[in-house]
Residue, then its C-alpha position, 0 to 999 in steps of 0.5 A: m354842824s357846830e362851828k366846833q366840829k368844823k373847825a376839828t374836820a377842817y383841822w383833820k382834812e388839813n392834817v391827812r393832806y399834810l401825812f399824804i403829800l409825806l408819805s409820798i415824797w418818802f414813797l417816790v424816794s425808798f420806793g422811786a429811788g431806791i427800786l425802780f430808778k436804781e439803774a438811771l441813778d446809778a451812773f451817779q456815785i456818792g462816796g464810792f457807791k453807787l447812787g442807786f445803792w446808796f439811795a437804797q441803802q442810807g438815803s431814804i432814812y435820812v429822807f424819812v427822819i427829817l420829814i419826821f420834822v417836817y411832820v413836825r413843824l407842820m404840825n405845830t403850826l398846824d395847832k397854832k392854826y386853829g388853837y390846839d397848841d395848848 
């Protein structure tokens, strides 16, 4: 395996790791907070709405948008690290 192939393999391995972590966070927020832990979260309120309802309707969308920006930043750093930032 050439040095270029090793670098590409390491790049994609790290990229997939970032994707797995970020998608796990999104799953926990959208499915976990919005469905599984809804009853426990409904004991709290944001702006007059129960927290479980808020996560199901708004919170998971906000977290998803934030995760997009986090992913872009991580990928820019990863591109620079492996020399793919042209």
